[in-house]
CHARMM internal coordinates of N, CA and C (Angstrom, degrees):
IC EDIT
DIST 1 N 1 CA 1.4312
DIST 1 CA 1 C 1.5222
ANGL 1 N 1 CA 1 C 110.11
DIST 1 C 2 N 1.3016
ANGL 1 CA 1 C 2 N 115.87
DIHE 1 N 1 CA 1 C 2 N 142.74
DIST 2 N 2 CA 1.4347
ANGL 1 C 2 N 2 CA 122.05
DIHE 1 CA 1 C 2 N 2 CA 176.50
DIST 2 CA 2 C 1.5228
ANGL 2 N 2 CA 2 C 109.24
DIHE 1 C 2 N 2 CA 2 C -101.16
DIST 2 C 3 N 1.2949
ANGL 2 CA 2 C 3 N 116.41
DIHE 2 N 2 CA 2 C 3 N 134.87
DIST 3 N 3 CA 1.4546
ANGL 2 C 3 N 3 CA 121.87
DIHE 2 CA 2 C 3 N 3 CA 176.39
DIST 3 CA 3 C 1.5218
ANGL 3 N 3 CA 3 C 106.74
DIHE 2 C 3 N 3 CA 3 C -95.86
DIST 3 C 4 N 1.3415
ANGL 3 CA 3 C 4 N 115.25
DIHE 3 N 3 CA 3 C 4 N 119.77
DIST 4 N 4 CA 1.4549
ANGL 3 C 4 N 4 CA 120.68
DIHE 3 CA 3 C 4 N 4 CA -177.42
DIST 4 CA 4 C 1.5218
ANGL 4 N 4 CA 4 C 108.66
DIHE 3 C 4 N 4 CA 4 C -132.17
DIST 4 C 5 N 1.2843
ANGL 4 CA 4 C 5 N 115.38
DIHE 4 N 4 CA 4 C 5 N 135.60
DIST 5 N 5 CA 1.4558
ANGL 4 C 5 N 5 CA 120.27
DIHE 4 CA 4 C 5 N 5 CA 177.17
DIST 5 CA 5 C 1.5108
ANGL 5 N 5 CA 5 C 108.23
DIHE 4 C 5 N 5 CA 5 C -101.80
DIST 5 C 6 N 1.3538
ANGL 5 CA 5 C 6 N 115.73
DIHE 5 N 5 CA 5 C 6 N 119.71
DIST 6 N 6 CA 1.4651
ANGL 5 C 6 N 6 CA 120.51
DIHE 5 CA 5 C 6 N 6 CA -179.69
DIST 6 CA 6 C 1.5237
ANGL 6 N 6 CA 6 C 109.33
DIHE 5 C 6 N 6 CA 6 C -137.59
DIST 6 C 7 N 1.3002
ANGL 6 CA 6 C 7 N 116.20
DIHE 6 N 6 CA 6 C 7 N 155.84
DIST 7 N 7 CA 1.4471
ANGL 6 C 7 N 7 CA 121.96
DIHE 6 CA 6 C 7 N 7 CA 174.08
DIST 7 CA 7 C 1.5216
ANGL 7 N 7 CA 7 C 108.66
DIHE 6 C 7 N 7 CA 7 C -92.93
DIST 7 C 8 N 1.3279
ANGL 7 CA 7 C 8 N 116.24
DIHE 7 N 7 CA 7 C 8 N 127.84
DIST 8 N 8 CA 1.4446
ANGL 7 C 8 N 8 CA 120.93
DIHE 7 CA 7 C 8 N 8 CA -179.62
DIST 8 CA 8 C 1.5220
ANGL 8 N 8 CA 8 C 110.11
DIHE 7 C 8 N 8 CA 8 C -119.50
DIST 8 C 9 N 1.3199
ANGL 8 CA 8 C 9 N 114.86
DIHE 8 N 8 CA 8 C 9 N 151.36
DIST 9 N 9 CA 1.4560
ANGL 8 C 9 N 9 CA 120.65
DIHE 8 CA 8 C 9 N 9 CA 175.56
DIST 9 CA 9 C 1.5392
ANGL 9 N 9 CA 9 C 108.02
DIHE 8 C 9 N 9 CA 9 C -70.86
DIST 9 C 10 N 1.3086
ANGL 9 CA 9 C 10 N 117.60
DIHE 9 N 9 CA 9 C 10 N 113.17
DIST 10 N 10 CA 1.4567
ANGL 9 C 10 N 10 CA 121.92
DIHE 9 CA 9 C 10 N 10 CA -174.07
DIST 10 CA 10 C 1.5378
ANGL 10 N 10 CA 10 C 112.56
DIHE 9 C 10 N 10 CA 10 C -60.11
DIST 10 C 11 N 1.3307
ANGL 10 CA 10 C 11 N 116.64
DIHE 10 N 10 CA 10 C 11 N -39.70
DIST 11 N 11 CA 1.4639
ANGL 10 C 11 N 11 CA 120.48
DIHE 10 CA 10 C 11 N 11 CA -178.00
DIST 11 CA 11 C 1.5217
ANGL 11 N 11 CA 11 C 110.03
DIHE 10 C 11 N 11 CA 11 C -67.14
DIST 11 C 12 N 1.3306
ANGL 11 CA 11 C 12 N 116.73
DIHE 11 N 11 CA 11 C 12 N -43.18
DIST 12 N 12 CA 1.4565
ANGL 11 C 12 N 12 CA 120.57
DIHE 11 CA 11 C 12 N 12 CA -179.88
DIST 12 CA 12 C 1.5326
ANGL 12 N 12 CA 12 C 110.24
DIHE 11 C 12 N 12 CA 12 C -66.99
DIST 12 C 13 N 1.3019
ANGL 12 CA 12 C 13 N 117.45
DIHE 12 N 12 CA 12 C 13 N -41.70
DIST 13 N 13 CA 1.4519
ANGL 12 C 13 N 13 CA 122.14
DIHE 12 CA 12 C 13 N 13 CA 178.59
DIST 13 CA 13 C 1.5267
ANGL 13 N 13 CA 13 C 110.21
DIHE 12 C 13 N 13 CA 13 C -61.41
DIST 13 C 14 N 1.3304
ANGL 13 CA 13 C 14 N 117.09
DIHE 13 N 13 CA 13 C 14 N -44.32
DIST 14 N 14 CA 1.4700
ANGL 13 C 14 N 14 CA 120.39
DIHE 13 CA 13 C 14 N 14 CA 179.09
DIST 14 CA 14 C 1.5376
ANGL 14 N 14 CA 14 C 110.76
DIHE 13 C 14 N 14 CA 14 C -63.91
DIST 14 C 15 N 1.3160
ANGL 14 CA 14 C 15 N 117.81
DIHE 14 N 14 CA 14 C 15 N -40.57
DIST 15 N 15 CA 1.4523
ANGL 14 C 15 N 15 CA 121.15
DIHE 14 CA 14 C 15 N 15 CA 177.63
DIST 15 CA 15 C 1.5339
ANGL 15 N 15 CA 15 C 111.48
DIHE 14 C 15 N 15 CA 15 C -65.30
DIST 15 C 16 N 1.3276
ANGL 15 CA 15 C 16 N 116.81
DIHE 15 N 15 CA 15 C 16 N -41.56
DIST 16 N 16 CA 1.4614
ANGL 15 C 16 N 16 CA 121.25
DIHE 15 CA 15 C 16 N 16 CA 177.14
DIST 16 CA 16 C 1.5218
ANGL 16 N 16 CA 16 C 110.83
DIHE 15 C 16 N 16 CA 16 C -62.47
DIST 16 C 17 N 1.3138
ANGL 16 CA 16 C 17 N 116.63
DIHE 16 N 16 CA 16 C 17 N -40.48
DIST 17 N 17 CA 1.4626
ANGL 16 C 17 N 17 CA 120.69
DIHE 16 CA 16 C 17 N 17 CA 178.05
DIST 17 CA 17 C 1.5267
ANGL 17 N 17 CA 17 C 110.22
DIHE 16 C 17 N 17 CA 17 C -64.36
DIST 17 C 18 N 1.3191
ANGL 17 CA 17 C 18 N 117.02
DIHE 17 N 17 CA 17 C 18 N -42.54
DIST 18 N 18 CA 1.4457
ANGL 17 C 18 N 18 CA 121.00
DIHE 17 CA 17 C 18 N 18 CA -179.72
DIST 18 CA 18 C 1.5293
ANGL 18 N 18 CA 18 C 110.62
DIHE 17 C 18 N 18 CA 18 C -64.34
DIST 18 C 19 N 1.3461
ANGL 18 CA 18 C 19 N 117.38
DIHE 18 N 18 CA 18 C 19 N -47.15
DIST 19 N 19 CA 1.4443
ANGL 18 C 19 N 19 CA 121.99
DIHE 18 CA 18 C 19 N 19 CA -177.25
DIST 19 CA 19 C 1.5347
ANGL 19 N 19 CA 19 C 112.88
DIHE 18 C 19 N 19 CA 19 C -67.42
DIST 19 C 20 N 1.3197
ANGL 19 CA 19 C 20 N 116.05
DIHE 19 N 19 CA 19 C 20 N -36.64
DIST 20 N 20 CA 1.4612
ANGL 19 C 20 N 20 CA 119.50
DIHE 19 CA 19 C 20 N 20 CA -176.01
DIST 20 CA 20 C 1.5300
ANGL 20 N 20 CA 20 C 113.21
DIHE 19 C 20 N 20 CA 20 C -87.14
DIST 20 C 21 N 1.3190
ANGL 20 CA 20 C 21 N 115.73
DIHE 20 N 20 CA 20 C 21 N -21.53
DIST 21 N 21 CA 1.4573
ANGL 20 C 21 N 21 CA 118.83
DIHE 20 CA 20 C 21 N 21 CA -175.78
DIST 21 CA 21 C 1.5081
ANGL 21 N 21 CA 21 C 112.52
DIHE 20 C 21 N 21 CA 21 C 79.94
DIST 21 C 22 N 1.3211
ANGL 21 CA 21 C 22 N 117.35
DIHE 21 N 21 CA 21 C 22 N 9.48
DIST 22 N 22 CA 1.4671
ANGL 21 C 22 N 22 CA 120.97
DIHE 21 CA 21 C 22 N 22 CA 178.74
DIST 22 CA 22 C 1.5169
ANGL 22 N 22 CA 22 C 108.68
DIHE 21 C 22 N 22 CA 22 C -66.10
DIST 22 C 23 N 1.3519
ANGL 22 CA 22 C 23 N 114.96
DIHE 22 N 22 CA 22 C 23 N 149.54
DIST 23 N 23 CA 1.4368
ANGL 22 C 23 N 23 CA 119.78
DIHE 22 CA 22 C 23 N 23 CA -176.40
DIST 23 CA 23 C 1.5215
ANGL 23 N 23 CA 23 C 113.66
DIHE 22 C 23 N 23 CA 23 C -99.90
DIST 23 C 24 N 1.3348
ANGL 23 CA 23 C 24 N 116.35
DIHE 23 N 23 CA 23 C 24 N -9.03
DIST 24 N 24 CA 1.4573
ANGL 23 C 24 N 24 CA 117.94
DIHE 23 CA 23 C 24 N 24 CA 179.62
DIST 24 CA 24 C 1.5252
ANGL 24 N 24 CA 24 C 109.43
DIHE 23 C 24 N 24 CA 24 C -142.15
DIST 24 C 25 N 1.3332
ANGL 24 CA 24 C 25 N 114.54
DIHE 24 N 24 CA 24 C 25 N 162.66
DIST 25 N 25 CA 1.4759
ANGL 24 C 25 N 25 CA 119.20
DIHE 24 CA 24 C 25 N 25 CA 177.71
DIST 25 CA 25 C 1.5216
ANGL 25 N 25 CA 25 C 110.13
DIHE 24 C 25 N 25 CA 25 C -64.26
DIST 25 C 26 N 1.3139
ANGL 25 CA 25 C 26 N 116.33
DIHE 25 N 25 CA 25 C 26 N -40.85
DIST 26 N 26 CA 1.4729
ANGL 25 C 26 N 26 CA 120.14
DIHE 25 CA 25 C 26 N 26 CA 179.52
DIST 26 CA 26 C 1.5183
ANGL 26 N 26 CA 26 C 111.03
DIHE 25 C 26 N 26 CA 26 C -60.31
DIST 26 C 27 N 1.3183
ANGL 26 CA 26 C 27 N 116.80
DIHE 26 N 26 CA 26 C 27 N -46.64
DIST 27 N 27 CA 1.4540
ANGL 26 C 27 N 27 CA 120.99
DIHE 26 CA 26 C 27 N 27 CA 178.93
DIST 27 CA 27 C 1.5299
ANGL 27 N 27 CA 27 C 110.83
DIHE 26 C 27 N 27 CA 27 C -61.28
DIST 27 C 28 N 1.3083
ANGL 27 CA 27 C 28 N 117.57
DIHE 27 N 27 CA 27 C 28 N -41.01
DIST 28 N 28 CA 1.4685
ANGL 27 C 28 N 28 CA 123.00
DIHE 27 CA 27 C 28 N 28 CA 179.17
DIST 28 CA 28 C 1.5193
ANGL 28 N 28 CA 28 C 111.32
DIHE 27 C 28 N 28 CA 28 C -62.17
DIST 28 C 29 N 1.3322
ANGL 28 CA 28 C 29 N 117.47
DIHE 28 N 28 CA 28 C 29 N -47.40
DIST 29 N 29 CA 1.4712
ANGL 28 C 29 N 29 CA 120.81
DIHE 28 CA 28 C 29 N 29 CA -178.66
DIST 29 CA 29 C 1.5176
ANGL 29 N 29 CA 29 C 109.69
DIHE 28 C 29 N 29 CA 29 C -66.81
DIST 29 C 30 N 1.3277
ANGL 29 CA 29 C 30 N 118.97
DIHE 29 N 29 CA 29 C 30 N -42.77
DIST 30 N 30 CA 1.4536
ANGL 29 C 30 N 30 CA 121.09
DIHE 29 CA 29 C 30 N 30 CA 178.83
DIST 30 CA 30 C 1.5251
ANGL 30 N 30 CA 30 C 111.72
DIHE 29 C 30 N 30 CA 30 C -62.38
DIST 30 C 31 N 1.3174
ANGL 30 CA 30 C 31 N 117.21
DIHE 30 N 30 CA 30 C 31 N -41.55
DIST 31 N 31 CA 1.4645
ANGL 30 C 31 N 31 CA 121.72
DIHE 30 CA 30 C 31 N 31 CA 177.25
DIST 31 CA 31 C 1.5231
ANGL 31 N 31 CA 31 C 110.40
DIHE 30 C 31 N 31 CA 31 C -62.76
DIST 31 C 32 N 1.3202
ANGL 31 CA 31 C 32 N 116.87
DIHE 31 N 31 CA 31 C 32 N -44.27
DIST 32 N 32 CA 1.4718
ANGL 31 C 32 N 32 CA 120.56
DIHE 31 CA 31 C 32 N 32 CA 179.50
DIST 32 CA 32 C 1.5137
ANGL 32 N 32 CA 32 C 110.65
DIHE 31 C 32 N 32 CA 32 C -61.76
DIST 32 C 33 N 1.3287
ANGL 32 CA 32 C 33 N 117.50
DIHE 32 N 32 CA 32 C 33 N -42.27
DIST 33 N 33 CA 1.4634
ANGL 32 C 33 N 33 CA 120.18
DIHE 32 CA 32 C 33 N 33 CA 178.48
DIST 33 CA 33 C 1.5161
ANGL 33 N 33 CA 33 C 112.19
DIHE 32 C 33 N 33 CA 33 C -64.28
DIST 33 C 34 N 1.3382
ANGL 33 CA 33 C 34 N 116.80
DIHE 33 N 33 CA 33 C 34 N -41.99
DIST 34 N 34 CA 1.4723
ANGL 33 C 34 N 34 CA 120.06
DIHE 33 CA 33 C 34 N 34 CA 179.07
DIST 34 CA 34 C 1.5197
ANGL 34 N 34 CA 34 C 110.19
DIHE 33 C 34 N 34 CA 34 C -63.62
DIST 34 C 35 N 1.3220
ANGL 34 CA 34 C 35 N 117.41
DIHE 34 N 34 CA 34 C 35 N -42.17
DIST 35 N 35 CA 1.4771
ANGL 34 C 35 N 35 CA 120.88
DIHE 34 CA 34 C 35 N 35 CA 179.75
DIST 35 CA 35 C 1.5379
ANGL 35 N 35 CA 35 C 110.24
DIHE 34 C 35 N 35 CA 35 C -66.08
DIST 35 C 36 N 1.2974
ANGL 35 CA 35 C 36 N 117.55
DIHE 35 N 35 CA 35 C 36 N -38.81
DIST 36 N 36 CA 1.4674
ANGL 35 C 36 N 36 CA 122.23
DIHE 35 CA 35 C 36 N 36 CA 178.44
DIST 36 CA 36 C 1.5352
ANGL 36 N 36 CA 36 C 110.28
DIHE 35 C 36 N 36 CA 36 C -60.93
DIST 36 C 37 N 1.3223
ANGL 36 CA 36 C 37 N 115.89
DIHE 36 N 36 CA 36 C 37 N -47.73
DIST 37 N 37 CA 1.4781
ANGL 36 C 37 N 37 CA 120.28
DIHE 36 CA 36 C 37 N 37 CA 179.83
DIST 37 CA 37 C 1.5299
ANGL 37 N 37 CA 37 C 110.37
DIHE 36 C 37 N 37 CA 37 C -65.11
DIST 37 C 38 N 1.3264
ANGL 37 CA 37 C 38 N 117.51
DIHE 37 N 37 CA 37 C 38 N -43.95
DIST 38 N 38 CA 1.4679
ANGL 37 C 38 N 38 CA 120.61
DIHE 37 CA 37 C 38 N 38 CA 179.09
DIST 38 CA 38 C 1.5123
ANGL 38 N 38 CA 38 C 111.57
DIHE 37 C 38 N 38 CA 38 C -61.85
DIST 38 C 39 N 1.3241
ANGL 38 CA 38 C 39 N 118.21
DIHE 38 N 38 CA 38 C 39 N -39.68
DIST 39 N 39 CA 1.4644
ANGL 38 C 39 N 39 CA 122.23
DIHE 38 CA 38 C 39 N 39 CA 179.98
DIST 39 CA 39 C 1.5354
ANGL 39 N 39 CA 39 C 109.87
DIHE 38 C 39 N 39 CA 39 C -63.57
DIST 39 C 40 N 1.3132
ANGL 39 CA 39 C 40 N 117.21
DIHE 39 N 39 CA 39 C 40 N -44.31
DIST 40 N 40 CA 1.4608
ANGL 39 C 40 N 40 CA 119.86
DIHE 39 CA 39 C 40 N 40 CA -179.22
DIST 40 CA 40 C 1.5157
ANGL 40 N 40 CA 40 C 112.67
DIHE 39 C 40 N 40 CA 40 C -70.59
DIST 40 C 41 N 1.3269
ANGL 40 CA 40 C 41 N 117.72
DIHE 40 N 40 CA 40 C 41 N -32.81
DIST 41 N 41 CA 1.4763
ANGL 40 C 41 N 41 CA 120.00
DIHE 40 CA 40 C 41 N 41 CA 173.65
DIST 41 CA 41 C 1.5107
ANGL 41 N 41 CA 41 C 110.07
DIHE 40 C 41 N 41 CA 41 C -65.83
DIST 41 C 42 N 1.3075
ANGL 41 CA 41 C 42 N 117.45
DIHE 41 N 41 CA 41 C 42 N -40.95
DIST 42 N 42 CA 1.4528
ANGL 41 C 42 N 42 CA 122.99
DIHE 41 CA 41 C 42 N 42 CA 179.33
DIST 42 CA 42 C 1.5284
ANGL 42 N 42 CA 42 C 109.83
DIHE 41 C 42 N 42 CA 42 C -63.17
DIST 42 C 43 N 1.3091
ANGL 42 CA 42 C 43 N 117.12
DIHE 42 N 42 CA 42 C 43 N -43.52
DIST 43 N 43 CA 1.4649
ANGL 42 C 43 N 43 CA 121.35
DIHE 42 CA 42 C 43 N 43 CA 179.18
DIST 43 CA 43 C 1.5467
ANGL 43 N 43 CA 43 C 109.69
DIHE 42 C 43 N 43 CA 43 C -62.88
DIST 43 C 44 N 1.3234
ANGL 43 CA 43 C 44 N 117.39
DIHE 43 N 43 CA 43 C 44 N -39.79
DIST 44 N 44 CA 1.4576
ANGL 43 C 44 N 44 CA 120.52
DIHE 43 CA 43 C 44 N 44 CA 178.55
DIST 44 CA 44 C 1.5214
ANGL 44 N 44 CA 44 C 111.20
DIHE 43 C 44 N 44 CA 44 C -62.95
DIST 44 C 45 N 1.3137
ANGL 44 CA 44 C 45 N 117.26
DIHE 44 N 44 CA 44 C 45 N -39.50
DIST 45 N 45 CA 1.4769
ANGL 44 C 45 N 45 CA 121.18
DIHE 44 CA 44 C 45 N 45 CA 178.08
DIST 45 CA 45 C 1.5195
ANGL 45 N 45 CA 45 C 109.70
DIHE 44 C 45 N 45 CA 45 C -65.92
DIST 45 C 46 N 1.3276
ANGL 45 CA 45 C 46 N 117.20
DIHE 45 N 45 CA 45 C 46 N -44.86
DIST 46 N 46 CA 1.4619
ANGL 45 C 46 N 46 CA 120.28
DIHE 45 CA 45 C 46 N 46 CA 178.38
DIST 46 CA 46 C 1.5168
ANGL 46 N 46 CA 46 C 111.57
DIHE 45 C 46 N 46 CA 46 C -61.83
DIST 46 C 47 N 1.3249
ANGL 46 CA 46 C 47 N 117.83
DIHE 46 N 46 CA 46 C 47 N -40.33
DIST 47 N 47 CA 1.4624
ANGL 46 C 47 N 47 CA 121.24
DIHE 46 CA 46 C 47 N 47 CA 176.76
DIST 47 CA 47 C 1.5344
ANGL 47 N 47 CA 47 C 111.24
DIHE 46 C 47 N 47 CA 47 C -61.66
DIST 47 C 48 N 1.3320
ANGL 47 CA 47 C 48 N 116.16
DIHE 47 N 47 CA 47 C 48 N -39.54
DIST 48 N 48 CA 1.4572
ANGL 47 C 48 N 48 CA 120.59
DIHE 47 CA 47 C 48 N 48 CA 178.45
DIST 48 CA 48 C 1.5296
ANGL 48 N 48 CA 48 C 110.28
DIHE 47 C 48 N 48 CA 48 C -61.12
DIST 48 C 49 N 1.3303
ANGL 48 CA 48 C 49 N 117.08
DIHE 48 N 48 CA 48 C 49 N -48.31
DIST 49 N 49 CA 1.4434
ANGL 48 C 49 N 49 CA 120.79
DIHE 48 CA 48 C 49 N 49 CA -178.94
DIST 49 CA 49 C 1.5236
ANGL 49 N 49 CA 49 C 112.31
DIHE 48 C 49 N 49 CA 49 C -69.04
DIST 49 C 50 N 1.3200
ANGL 49 CA 49 C 50 N 117.80
DIHE 49 N 49 CA 49 C 50 N -34.86
DIST 50 N 50 CA 1.4624
ANGL 49 C 50 N 50 CA 120.84
DIHE 49 CA 49 C 50 N 50 CA 176.91
DIST 50 CA 50 C 1.5212
ANGL 50 N 50 CA 50 C 110.16
DIHE 49 C 50 N 50 CA 50 C -64.40
DIST 50 C 51 N 1.3228
ANGL 50 CA 50 C 51 N 117.54
DIHE 50 N 50 CA 50 C 51 N -39.65
DIST 51 N 51 CA 1.4624
ANGL 50 C 51 N 51 CA 121.28
DIHE 50 CA 50 C 51 N 51 CA 178.29
DIST 51 CA 51 C 1.5303
ANGL 51 N 51 CA 51 C 109.32
DIHE 50 C 51 N 51 CA 51 C -65.47
DIST 51 C 52 N 1.3148
ANGL 51 CA 51 C 52 N 117.12
DIHE 51 N 51 CA 51 C 52 N -44.25
DIST 52 N 52 CA 1.4625
ANGL 51 C 52 N 52 CA 121.57
DIHE 51 CA 51 C 52 N 52 CA -179.85
DIST 52 CA 52 C 1.5305
ANGL 52 N 52 CA 52 C 110.62
DIHE 51 C 52 N 52 CA 52 C -64.30
DIST 52 C 53 N 1.3092
ANGL 52 CA 52 C 53 N 116.73
DIHE 52 N 52 CA 52 C 53 N -37.61
DIST 53 N 53 CA 1.4680
ANGL 52 C 53 N 53 CA 120.81
DIHE 52 CA 52 C 53 N 53 CA -177.47
DIST 53 CA 53 C 1.5324
ANGL 53 N 53 CA 53 C 112.20
DIHE 52 C 53 N 53 CA 53 C -69.12
DIST 53 C 54 N 1.3122
ANGL 53 CA 53 C 54 N 118.33
DIHE 53 N 53 CA 53 C 54 N -23.39
DIST 54 N 54 CA 1.4512
ANGL 53 C 54 N 54 CA 121.21
DIHE 53 CA 53 C 54 N 54 CA -179.59
DIST 54 CA 54 C 1.5350
ANGL 54 N 54 CA 54 C 110.70
DIHE 53 C 54 N 54 CA 54 C -63.30
DIST 54 C 55 N 1.3103
ANGL 54 CA 54 C 55 N 117.15
DIHE 54 N 54 CA 54 C 55 N -29.55
DIST 55 N 55 CA 1.4664
ANGL 54 C 55 N 55 CA 120.77
DIHE 54 CA 54 C 55 N 55 CA -178.39
DIST 55 CA 55 C 1.5239
ANGL 55 N 55 CA 55 C 111.72
DIHE 54 C 55 N 55 CA 55 C -95.32
DIST 55 C 56 N 1.2921
ANGL 55 CA 55 C 56 N 117.81
DIHE 55 N 55 CA 55 C 56 N 4.74
DIST 56 N 56 CA 1.4656
ANGL 55 C 56 N 56 CA 121.18
DIHE 55 CA 55 C 56 N 56 CA -176.49
DIST 56 CA 56 C 1.5237
ANGL 56 N 56 CA 56 C 109.94
DIHE 55 C 56 N 56 CA 56 C -77.68
DIST 56 C 57 N 1.3045
ANGL 56 CA 56 C 57 N 116.76
DIHE 56 N 56 CA 56 C 57 N 134.15
DIST 57 N 57 CA 1.4536
ANGL 56 C 57 N 57 CA 123.66
DIHE 56 CA 56 C 57 N 57 CA -179.08
DIST 57 CA 57 C 1.5296
ANGL 57 N 57 CA 57 C 108.35
DIHE 56 C 57 N 57 CA 57 C -100.73
DIST 57 C 58 N 1.3035
ANGL 57 CA 57 C 58 N 117.13
DIHE 57 N 57 CA 57 C 58 N 90.53
DIST 58 N 58 CA 1.4399
ANGL 57 C 58 N 58 CA 121.23
DIHE 57 CA 57 C 58 N 58 CA -175.99
DIST 58 CA 58 C 1.5343
ANGL 58 N 58 CA 58 C 112.03
DIHE 57 C 58 N 58 CA 58 C -65.71
DIST 58 C 59 N 1.3319
ANGL 58 CA 58 C 59 N 117.07
DIHE 58 N 58 CA 58 C 59 N -42.93
DIST 59 N 59 CA 1.4554
ANGL 58 C 59 N 59 CA 120.40
DIHE 58 CA 58 C 59 N 59 CA 179.09
DIST 59 CA 59 C 1.5171
ANGL 59 N 59 CA 59 C 111.53
DIHE 58 C 59 N 59 CA 59 C -62.29
DIST 59 C 60 N 1.3243
ANGL 59 CA 59 C 60 N 116.55
DIHE 59 N 59 CA 59 C 60 N -42.20
DIST 60 N 60 CA 1.4578
ANGL 59 C 60 N 60 CA 120.85
DIHE 59 CA 59 C 60 N 60 CA 176.64
DIST 60 CA 60 C 1.5170
ANGL 60 N 60 CA 60 C 111.62
DIHE 59 C 60 N 60 CA 60 C -62.25
DIST 60 C 61 N 1.3240
ANGL 60 CA 60 C 61 N 115.55
DIHE 60 N 60 CA 60 C 61 N -40.46
DIST 61 N 61 CA 1.4671
ANGL 60 C 61 N 61 CA 119.87
DIHE 60 CA 60 C 61 N 61 CA 178.67
DIST 61 CA 61 C 1.5259
ANGL 61 N 61 CA 61 C 110.22
DIHE 60 C 61 N 61 CA 61 C -64.19
DIST 61 C 62 N 1.3107
ANGL 61 CA 61 C 62 N 117.78
DIHE 61 N 61 CA 61 C 62 N -41.76
DIST 62 N 62 CA 1.4656
ANGL 61 C 62 N 62 CA 120.89
DIHE 61 CA 61 C 62 N 62 CA 179.72
DIST 62 CA 62 C 1.5285
ANGL 62 N 62 CA 62 C 110.25
DIHE 61 C 62 N 62 CA 62 C -62.94
DIST 62 C 63 N 1.3060
ANGL 62 CA 62 C 63 N 117.25
DIHE 62 N 62 CA 62 C 63 N -42.32
DIST 63 N 63 CA 1.4566
ANGL 62 C 63 N 63 CA 120.83
DIHE 62 CA 62 C 63 N 63 CA 179.24
DIST 63 CA 63 C 1.5171
ANGL 63 N 63 CA 63 C 110.67
DIHE 62 C 63 N 63 CA 63 C -61.63
DIST 63 C 64 N 1.3218
ANGL 63 CA 63 C 64 N 117.31
DIHE 63 N 63 CA 63 C 64 N -46.50
DIST 64 N 64 CA 1.4676
ANGL 63 C 64 N 64 CA 121.45
DIHE 63 CA 63 C 64 N 64 CA 179.68
DIST 64 CA 64 C 1.5232
ANGL 64 N 64 CA 64 C 110.00
DIHE 63 C 64 N 64 CA 64 C -62.51
DIST 64 C 65 N 1.3226
ANGL 64 CA 64 C 65 N 117.53
DIHE 64 N 64 CA 64 C 65 N -40.65
DIST 65 N 65 CA 1.4719
ANGL 64 C 65 N 65 CA 121.74
DIHE 64 CA 64 C 65 N 65 CA -179.82
DIST 65 CA 65 C 1.5245
ANGL 65 N 65 CA 65 C 109.51
DIHE 64 C 65 N 65 CA 65 C -65.66
DIST 65 C 66 N 1.3121
ANGL 65 CA 65 C 66 N 117.19
DIHE 65 N 65 CA 65 C 66 N -44.61
DIST 66 N 66 CA 1.4641
ANGL 65 C 66 N 66 CA 121.29
DIHE 65 CA 65 C 66 N 66 CA 179.58
DIST 66 CA 66 C 1.5210
ANGL 66 N 66 CA 66 C 110.12
DIHE 65 C 66 N 66 CA 66 C -63.14
DIST 66 C 67 N 1.3223
ANGL 66 CA 66 C 67 N 117.52
DIHE 66 N 66 CA 66 C 67 N -41.71
DIST 67 N 67 CA 1.4615
ANGL 66 C 67 N 67 CA 121.28
DIHE 66 CA 66 C 67 N 67 CA -179.80
DIST 67 CA 67 C 1.5183
ANGL 67 N 67 CA 67 C 110.71
DIHE 66 C 67 N 67 CA 67 C -64.01
DIST 67 C 68 N 1.3166
ANGL 67 CA 67 C 68 N 117.08
DIHE 67 N 67 CA 67 C 68 N -35.91
DIST 68 N 68 CA 1.4495
ANGL 67 C 68 N 68 CA 121.32
DIHE 67 CA 67 C 68 N 68 CA -179.93
DIST 68 CA 68 C 1.5150
ANGL 68 N 68 CA 68 C 113.04
DIHE 67 C 68 N 68 CA 68 C -72.01
DIST 68 C 69 N 1.3450
ANGL 68 CA 68 C 69 N 117.03
DIHE 68 N 68 CA 68 C 69 N -24.33
DIST 69 N 69 CA 1.4623
ANGL 68 C 69 N 69 CA 121.09
DIHE 68 CA 68 C 69 N 69 CA -178.70
DIST 69 CA 69 C 1.5158
ANGL 69 N 69 CA 69 C 112.67
DIHE 68 C 69 N 69 CA 69 C -97.79
DIST 69 C 70 N 1.3261
ANGL 69 CA 69 C 70 N 116.26
DIHE 69 N 69 CA 69 C 70 N -5.07
DIST 70 N 70 CA 1.4750
ANGL 69 C 70 N 70 CA 119.66
DIHE 69 CA 69 C 70 N 70 CA -178.85
DIST 70 CA 70 C 1.5318
ANGL 70 N 70 CA 70 C 109.78
DIHE 69 C 70 N 70 CA 70 C -64.85
DIST 70 C 71 N 1.3095
ANGL 70 CA 70 C 71 N 117.29
DIHE 70 N 70 CA 70 C 71 N 138.74
DIST 71 N 71 CA 1.4800
ANGL 70 C 71 N 71 CA 118.66
DIHE 70 CA 70 C 71 N 71 CA 178.74
DIST 71 CA 71 C 1.5124
ANGL 71 N 71 CA 71 C 111.37
DIHE 70 C 71 N 71 CA 71 C -66.45
DIST 71 C 72 N 1.2983
ANGL 71 CA 71 C 72 N 116.55
DIHE 71 N 71 CA 71 C 72 N 142.07
DIST 72 N 72 CA 1.4716
ANGL 71 C 72 N 72 CA 121.14
DIHE 71 CA 71 C 72 N 72 CA 178.94
DIST 72 CA 72 C 1.5103
ANGL 72 N 72 CA 72 C 109.69
DIHE 71 C 72 N 72 CA 72 C -72.04
DIST 72 C 73 N 1.3419
ANGL 72 CA 72 C 73 N 115.58
DIHE 72 N 72 CA 72 C 73 N 138.66
DIST 73 N 73 CA 1.4759
ANGL 72 C 73 N 73 CA 118.76
DIHE 72 CA 72 C 73 N 73 CA 179.61
DIST 73 CA 73 C 1.4746
ANGL 73 N 73 CA 73 C 111.34
DIHE 72 C 73 N 73 CA 73 C -108.59
END
COOR INIT
IC SEED 1 N 1 CA 1 C
IC BUILD
């Protein structure tokens, strides 16, 4: 653990503690940092899939799916 001295907005910290149910300032700040990192990782994953989806050929996929389900003659 790193010991860091920072100035925090007391009102925002109190609100974060109330909303999160954290029992200490340290727990509140650590929770906020973990949530911040998780949110940005999640956004990166969504960006990856959004980029991949741009090249997706939905009509081609539907045709292949329909062809695979067609009854054999």
